[in-house]
C-alpha positions as MATLAB code, in Angstrom:
seq = 'XXXXXXXXXXXXXXXXXXXXXXXXXXXXXXXXXXXXXXXXXXXXXXXXXXXXXXXXXXXXXXXXXXXXXXXXXXXXXXXXXXXXXXXXXXXXXXXXXXXXXXXXXXXXXXXXXXXXXXXXXXXXXXXXXXXXXXXXXXXXXXXXXXXXXXXXXXXXXXXXXXXXXXXXXXXXXXXXXXXXXXXXXXXXXXXXXXXXXXXXXXXXXXXXXXXXXXXXXXXXXXXXXXXXXXXXXXXXXXXXXXXXXXXXXXXXXXXXXX';
ca = [
      -0.082    0.018    0.129;
       1.374    3.338   -0.853;
       1.925    5.820    2.171;
      -0.322    8.589    2.492;
       1.188   12.102    2.487;
      -1.446   14.803    2.809;
       0.475   17.520    0.706;
       1.482   15.117   -2.056;
      -1.956   13.406   -2.328;
      -3.943   16.697   -2.495;
      -1.501   18.203   -4.882;
      -2.078   15.028   -7.238;
      -5.839   15.479   -6.643;
      -5.424   19.141   -7.784;
      -3.643   18.087  -10.970;
      -6.345   15.719  -11.873;
      -9.123   18.187  -11.199;
      -7.091   20.880  -13.437;
      -6.961   17.964  -16.152;
     -10.829   17.773  -16.131;
     -10.727   21.155  -18.125;
     -13.220   24.063  -17.738;
     -13.635   25.726  -14.481;
     -13.782   23.176  -11.554;
     -14.616   24.656   -8.245;
     -15.256   21.219   -6.579;
     -12.366   19.499   -4.746;
     -12.067   15.836   -5.400;
     -14.822   13.991   -7.277;
     -17.144   15.857   -9.665;
     -19.970   13.311  -10.008;
     -23.836   13.429  -10.017;
     -23.862   12.140   -6.259;
     -21.202   14.812   -5.037;
     -22.865   17.507   -6.785;
     -26.137   16.506   -4.853;
     -24.153   16.324   -1.561;
     -22.596   19.731   -2.216;
     -26.254   21.149   -2.674;
     -27.173   19.838    0.484;
     -24.122   21.197    1.982;
     -24.705   24.606    0.431;
     -28.128   24.872    1.893;
     -26.607   24.690    5.438;
     -24.011   27.266    4.493;
     -26.444   29.723    3.420;
     -28.034   29.644    6.883;
     -24.813   30.941    8.496;
     -24.376   34.651    8.910;
     -20.926   35.426    7.509;
     -21.923   39.079    6.782;
     -19.442   41.651    8.575;
     -17.390   38.869    9.870;
     -13.764   37.639    9.295;
     -13.910   34.123    7.838;
     -11.165   31.310    7.552;
     -11.679   28.182    5.568;
      -9.066   25.498    6.453;
      -8.569   23.260    3.529;
     -10.118   25.672    0.798;
      -9.275   23.467   -2.217;
     -10.038   25.189   -5.540;
     -12.028   27.887   -3.900;
     -15.695   27.121   -4.359;
     -16.835   27.662   -0.820;
     -14.896   31.034   -0.702;
     -16.694   32.095   -3.776;
     -20.127   31.433   -2.241;
     -19.252   33.091    1.098;
     -17.650   36.146   -0.647;
     -21.208   36.949   -1.753;
     -22.469   37.407    1.722;
     -19.897   40.445    2.343;
     -17.614   39.199    5.046;
     -15.041   41.882    6.226;
     -12.288   39.417    5.886;
     -12.193   36.064    3.852;
      -9.193   33.729    3.997;
      -8.713   30.255    2.544;
      -5.647   28.149    3.385;
      -4.532   24.721    2.042;
      -1.749   22.156    2.416;
      -1.320   22.137   -1.385;
       0.351   24.783   -3.424;
      -1.393   23.357   -6.406;
      -5.004   23.648   -4.836;
      -3.810   27.324   -3.825;
      -3.188   28.001   -7.441;
      -6.530   26.356   -8.694;
      -8.272   28.763   -6.140;
      -6.349   31.738   -7.285;
      -7.544   30.977  -10.932;
     -11.043   30.254  -10.141;
     -11.465   33.284   -7.769;
      -9.797   35.720  -10.275;
     -12.733   38.109  -10.504;
     -12.721   38.511   -6.722;
      -9.126   37.701   -5.675;
      -8.616   41.259   -4.535;
     -11.048   40.438   -1.621;
      -9.800   36.824   -0.808;
      -6.353   35.887    0.969;
      -4.972   32.625   -0.056;
      -2.472   31.120    2.199;
      -0.169   27.872    1.902;
       0.004   26.042    5.221;
       1.917   22.803    6.439;
      -1.306   21.079    7.626;
      -0.680   21.643   11.333;
      -0.004   25.259   12.158;
      -2.159   28.302   10.999;
      -0.177   31.560   10.506;
      -2.780   33.829   11.950;
      -3.045   35.572   15.299;
      -4.988   34.290   18.314;
      -8.785   34.879   18.030;
      -8.107   36.865   14.787;
     -11.124   35.224   12.906;
     -14.723   35.305   13.873;
     -15.626   32.005   12.159;
     -13.268   29.141   11.222;
     -14.588   26.280    9.384;
     -13.662   22.792    7.431;
     -15.452   20.892    4.776;
     -14.593   17.255    4.509;
     -10.885   18.215    5.648;
     -10.234   16.730    8.883;
     -11.479   13.373    7.975;
      -8.409   13.233    5.687;
      -5.967   13.677    8.549;
      -4.978   10.071    9.203;
      -2.127   10.957   11.525;
      -3.728   11.434   14.841;
      -1.092   13.937   16.240;
      -1.483   16.011   13.037;
      -5.190   16.111   13.474;
      -5.240   17.088   17.178;
      -2.468   19.749   16.435;
      -4.616   21.439   13.657;
      -7.730   21.459   15.612;
      -6.095   23.128   18.524;
      -4.589   25.707   16.180;
      -8.190   26.193   14.620;
      -9.440   26.757   18.231;
      -6.670   29.256   18.949;
      -7.504   31.246   15.722;
     -11.175   31.250   16.309;
     -12.842   34.103   18.147;
     -16.367   33.032   18.237;
     -17.480   30.010   16.184;
     -16.009   26.813   14.587;
     -18.122   24.768   11.948;
     -16.973   21.461   11.119;
     -18.553   19.773    8.010;
     -17.048   16.401    8.245;
     -18.163   12.840    7.442;
     -18.807   10.739   10.779;
     -19.681    7.410   11.834;
     -20.703    5.558   14.854;
     -17.224    3.999   15.519;
     -13.845    4.945   13.846;
     -13.322    3.508   10.381;
     -10.333    4.185    8.274;
      -9.020    3.714    4.579;
      -5.902    4.834    3.044;
      -6.552    8.555    2.866;
      -9.413    9.126    5.341;
     -10.596    8.372    8.758;
     -14.515    8.604    9.742;
     -14.727    9.533   13.457;
     -17.709    9.865   15.847;
     -18.952   13.331   16.668;
     -18.126   12.777   20.244;
     -14.423   12.382   19.097;
     -14.318   15.951   17.658;
     -16.493   17.288   20.508;
     -13.702   15.943   23.074;
     -10.796   17.844   21.410;
     -12.859   21.048   20.949;
     -14.044   20.978   24.592;
     -10.468   20.938   25.911;
     -10.020   24.218   23.912;
     -13.150   25.741   25.600;
     -15.421   25.274   22.605;
     -19.042   24.144   23.283;
     -20.809   21.786   20.907;
     -24.138   23.725   20.061;
     -25.553   21.895   17.029;
     -25.155   18.543   15.347;
     -27.005   18.272   11.847;
     -26.657   15.224    9.623;
     -27.264   16.116    6.222;
     -28.921   12.987    5.130;
     -27.419   11.635    1.992;
     -26.956    8.117    3.207;
     -28.808    6.242    0.588;
     -27.665    8.345   -2.260;
     -24.112    7.702   -1.192;
     -24.778    3.829   -0.830;
     -26.034    3.796   -4.363;
     -22.858    5.606   -5.572;
     -20.705    3.243   -3.902;
     -22.532    0.256   -5.091;
     -22.362    1.537   -8.668;
     -18.530    2.028   -8.417;
     -17.845   -1.343   -6.925;
     -20.103   -3.037   -9.757;
     -18.099   -1.380  -12.368;
     -14.768   -2.120  -10.680;
     -13.868    1.383  -10.125;
     -12.344    0.758   -6.456;
      -9.007    1.884   -7.811;
     -10.117    5.022   -9.352;
      -8.151    7.917   -8.225;
      -9.896   10.732   -6.588;
     -10.382   13.801   -8.846;
     -10.437   11.555  -12.005;
     -13.574   11.818  -14.456;
     -16.268    9.173  -13.606;
     -16.711    6.719  -16.521;
     -19.999    7.781  -18.509;
     -21.839    4.733  -17.553;
     -21.242    5.351  -14.033;
     -22.442    8.860  -14.226;
     -25.462    7.715  -15.859;
     -26.170    5.121  -13.262;
     -25.847    7.778  -10.483;
     -28.190   10.179  -12.287;
     -30.752    7.120  -12.645;
     -30.499    6.215   -8.870;
     -30.757    9.830   -7.500;
     -34.497   10.371   -8.200;
     -35.002    7.059   -6.184;
     -32.598    7.549   -3.259;
     -33.229   11.292   -2.635;
     -36.749   10.582   -1.124;
     -35.150    8.061    1.233;
     -32.633   10.659    2.395;
     -35.340   12.851    3.442;
     -37.276   10.230    5.108;
     -34.763    8.403    7.116;
     -32.134    9.976    9.292;
     -28.944    8.093    9.464;
     -26.674    9.438   12.206;
     -23.548    9.080   10.088;
     -22.188   10.738    6.970;
     -21.818   14.484    6.168;
     -22.411   16.028    9.393;
     -22.640   19.756   10.595;
     -21.047   20.221   13.916;
     -21.293   23.688   15.313;
     -19.135   24.912   18.203;
     -19.094   28.328   19.957;
     -16.330   29.635   22.384;
     -17.338   29.562   25.969;
     -15.229   32.577   26.760;
     -15.853   35.073   24.172;
     -13.798   37.927   26.004;
];
């Protein structure tokens, strides 16, 4: 098994995203399922008040989330990433608004910002790709140091720890324990409910022998068609049944806001 190095891995993903051509603002896979999941995520993002706030995205990828938040008029908007290639993609994608956005390369553990300098700090499926426990805890402590008021974690969670080569799914309580050590209280947990659609997309990939497909590569046309055909059937099930796993919104607030 090839050893997983976050900077190398995400630089390679960025190269595959760039090779897809056109304007790609979605990190990783661009498939019917992930577009559906992103739409669910954006519904939640739209409910957060970013106006007049200083905002930091840790793991900004090619900049799609920054573009959305920019439209809400934050006073400061910063994206950081471990991959220089992702930073480059974000700069290209955000060219029309680049004067209003700061893009910063990080080492994946430390954040080069002053203590309590950001009103809101958030991640979107970033921490789950920290397979090194020390690296994860270090980064979360940095997030807590930098955040003045709120931390929002949009991460895939599971009832118990499950891991693959480039990811680890952890329970909500795992993140909660680390955040509480740094005086951040968990105020909301919301599961975005895409379980059945995700199950169908994974099933299609396995049936087509795509287990070894690299993240960021285009999905074969037949698999795309399969996902599109399944979504009208699985979306109602996602709405009807809540599974306490999968993409999860975890909201934290600093207990001492002085």
